[in-house]
C-alpha positions as CSV (number, residue, x, y, z in Angstrom):
1,M,17.2,-32.3,15.0
2,F,20.0,-29.7,16.0
3,L,17.6,-27.2,16.4
4,A,15.8,-29.3,19.4
5,L,19.4,-29.1,21.1
6,D,19.0,-25.6,21.5
7,A,17.1,-24.9,24.8
8,S,16.2,-21.6,24.1
9,L,14.1,-22.9,21.2
10,E,10.9,-24.6,21.1
11,I,10.0,-26.4,18.2
12,I,5.9,-26.4,18.2
13,G,5.2,-27.9,14.8
14,E,6.3,-29.2,11.4
15,A,4.6,-29.5,8.0
16,S,5.1,-31.2,4.8
17,N,3.7,-29.0,2.5
18,G,2.1,-25.1,2.3
19,K,-1.3,-25.7,3.2
20,E,-0.1,-27.9,6.3
21,A,2.0,-24.9,7.4
22,L,-0.7,-22.3,6.9
23,D,-3.2,-24.4,8.9
24,G,-0.2,-25.1,11.7
25,A,0.7,-21.7,11.8
26,R,-3.3,-20.5,12.3
27,Q,-3.2,-23.1,14.9
28,L,0.1,-22.5,16.9
29,K,0.9,-18.9,16.1
30,P,4.8,-19.5,16.3
31,D,7.1,-16.5,16.6
32,V,9.0,-17.9,13.6
33,I,8.6,-20.3,10.5
34,L,11.5,-21.7,8.8
35,M,9.5,-22.2,5.2
36,D,10.9,-24.3,2.4
37,L,10.1,-22.8,-0.8
38,L,9.7,-26.3,-3.0
39,M,6.9,-27.7,-1.4
40,P,3.7,-29.7,-2.7
41,V,-0.1,-28.5,-2.5
42,M,0.9,-25.1,-1.7
43,D,4.4,-23.7,-2.3
44,G,6.3,-21.9,0.2
45,I,6.3,-18.3,-1.3
46,E,2.2,-18.4,-1.6
47,A,2.0,-20.0,2.0
48,T,4.4,-17.4,3.1
49,A,2.0,-14.8,1.8
50,A,-1.0,-16.3,3.4
51,I,0.7,-16.8,6.7
52,K,2.1,-13.1,6.8
53,R,-1.4,-11.7,5.9
54,E,-3.2,-13.8,8.7
55,L,-0.3,-13.6,11.5
56,P,1.6,-10.5,10.6
57,D,3.7,-10.8,13.8
58,T,4.8,-14.4,13.0
59,E,8.3,-13.9,11.0
60,V,9.2,-16.3,8.0
61,I,12.4,-17.4,7.1
62,A,12.8,-18.9,3.7
63,L,15.2,-21.9,4.0
64,T,15.7,-23.5,0.5
65,S,18.0,-25.1,-1.7
66,V,17.3,-22.8,-4.6
67,L,18.9,-19.3,-5.0
68,E,17.3,-18.0,-8.2
69,D,16.3,-14.4,-8.6
70,A,12.4,-14.9,-8.9
71,S,12.3,-17.0,-5.6
72,V,14.3,-14.8,-3.7
73,I,12.1,-11.8,-4.8
74,G,9.2,-13.8,-4.4
75,A,9.9,-15.0,-1.0
76,I,10.7,-11.2,0.3
77,R,7.7,-10.0,-1.6
78,A,5.3,-12.1,0.1
79,G,6.9,-11.3,3.3
80,A,9.6,-13.5,4.4
81,L,12.2,-11.6,6.7
82,G,14.8,-14.0,5.6
83,Y,16.3,-16.1,3.0
84,L,18.8,-18.7,3.8
85,L,20.3,-21.4,1.9
86,K,20.2,-25.1,3.2
87,D,23.5,-25.5,3.4
88,T,23.6,-22.6,6.3
89,K,25.6,-24.0,9.3
90,A,23.7,-25.3,12.2
91,E,24.9,-22.3,14.6
92,E,24.2,-19.5,11.9
93,L,20.5,-21.0,11.3
94,I,19.9,-20.9,15.4
95,Q,21.4,-17.3,15.5
96,A,19.0,-16.5,12.5
97,I,16.0,-17.8,14.1
98,K,16.8,-15.9,17.3
99,A,17.4,-12.7,15.3
100,A,14.0,-13.0,13.3
101,S,12.1,-13.4,16.4
102,E,13.4,-10.0,17.3
103,G,12.5,-8.7,14.0
104,Q,16.3,-8.8,12.4
105,V,16.5,-9.2,8.4
106,Q,18.3,-12.5,7.8
107,L,19.8,-13.1,4.3
108,S,22.3,-15.1,2.8
109,P,25.3,-13.0,1.1
110,Q,23.9,-14.6,-2.4
111,A,20.4,-13.9,-1.7
112,A,21.4,-10.2,-0.5
113,A,23.2,-9.6,-3.8
114,R,20.3,-10.9,-5.9
115,L,17.6,-8.5,-4.0
116,M,20.2,-5.5,-4.2
117,R,19.8,-6.1,-8.0
118,E,15.9,-6.0,-8.2
119,V,15.3,-3.2,-5.2
120,R,14.8,0.2,-7.1
121,A,13.5,3.5,-5.9
122,P,9.9,4.0,-5.6
123,E,8.5,6.3,-8.3
124,S,8.2,9.2,-6.0
125,P,8.7,8.1,-2.6
126,E,6.7,10.3,0.1
127,A,9.3,12.3,2.3
128,L,10.2,10.1,5.3
129,T,10.4,12.3,8.6
130,D,13.8,12.6,10.2
131,R,12.9,10.3,12.9
132,E,11.5,7.6,10.2
133,T,14.9,8.1,8.6
134,E,16.9,7.2,11.6
135,V,14.5,4.4,12.4
136,L,15.3,3.2,8.7
137,R,18.8,3.3,9.2
138,L,19.0,1.3,12.3
139,L,16.5,-1.2,10.7
140,A,18.8,-1.5,7.6
141,Q,21.8,-2.2,10.1
142,G,19.7,-5.2,11.4
143,R,18.4,-3.9,14.5
144,S,15.6,-5.0,16.3
145,N,12.6,-3.0,17.0
146,K,13.7,-3.3,20.6
147,E,17.2,-2.1,20.0
148,I,16.0,0.8,18.0
149,A,13.7,1.9,20.6
150,H,16.4,1.9,23.3
151,L,19.0,3.7,20.9
152,L,16.4,6.2,20.2
153,T,14.8,6.3,23.6
154,I,11.3,6.0,22.2
155,G,8.7,3.0,23.2
156,E,8.8,-0.4,20.9
157,K,5.1,0.6,19.8
158,T,6.4,3.7,18.4
159,V,9.1,1.9,16.6
160,K,6.4,-0.2,15.0
161,T,4.4,2.5,14.1
162,H,7.2,4.4,12.2
163,V,8.2,0.8,10.5
164,S,4.4,0.8,9.3
165,S,4.8,4.4,8.0
166,I,8.3,3.7,6.4
167,L,7.0,0.8,4.8
168,A,3.8,2.5,3.4
169,K,5.9,5.7,2.4
170,L,8.4,3.6,0.3
171,N,5.5,1.4,-1.2
172,V,7.5,-2.0,0.1
173,S,6.0,-4.7,1.8
174,S,8.7,-5.8,4.4
175,R,11.5,-4.8,6.6
176,T,14.0,-6.3,4.3
177,Q,12.8,-4.6,1.2
178,A,13.0,-1.2,3.2
179,A,16.5,-2.0,4.3
180,L,17.7,-2.8,0.8
181,Y,16.1,0.5,-0.2
182,A,18.3,2.2,2.4
183,V,21.5,0.6,1.5
184,R,20.5,1.6,-2.4
185,I,20.1,5.3,-1.7
186,G,23.2,5.1,0.7
187,L,21.5,5.7,3.9
188,V,23.9,2.7,5.3
189,D,26.7,1.2,3.4
190,K,26.7,-2.6,2.7
191,A,29.3,-3.3,5.3
192,E,26.7,-1.8,8.1
193,S,23.6,-3.6,6.5
């Protein structure tokens, strides 16, 4: 209800289970989806994975009351850009939705701590170019593709290409995992991310 009060957000659909969420996403092609993880028919992790496979430009924020390692890790591996708890304040949730629409990672501090324990360096990561390292550093600082493009004076499509290359080289499936990897290897410190 409080999301409808923000004129810059438009709620275009709701779903009561994961299958409805997937069907609705296919039809409506939203910019951002708030996904409950505990749903009947198809759970939120499964729905997130299916949505990200079919609609890679749609960002998903897991919004849940569950803070378990398996849920946090499962949601991020499925492609969720964020993981927030249902007790997140309304203003923070609205800010997170807007940031996610720009491709910025949104994690509750508790979820970030759990993910940090899970993220490990790839067995033998392919070396990143200097430019990819710059992009990864900015990505880990929570910058959107648009901001990265502006800061590095390159095109937004070029940033997307670099991000895809980074994900492939690090063998991770999301910006969130890449950002956490950057923190783990000391490319940025936790205060910056």
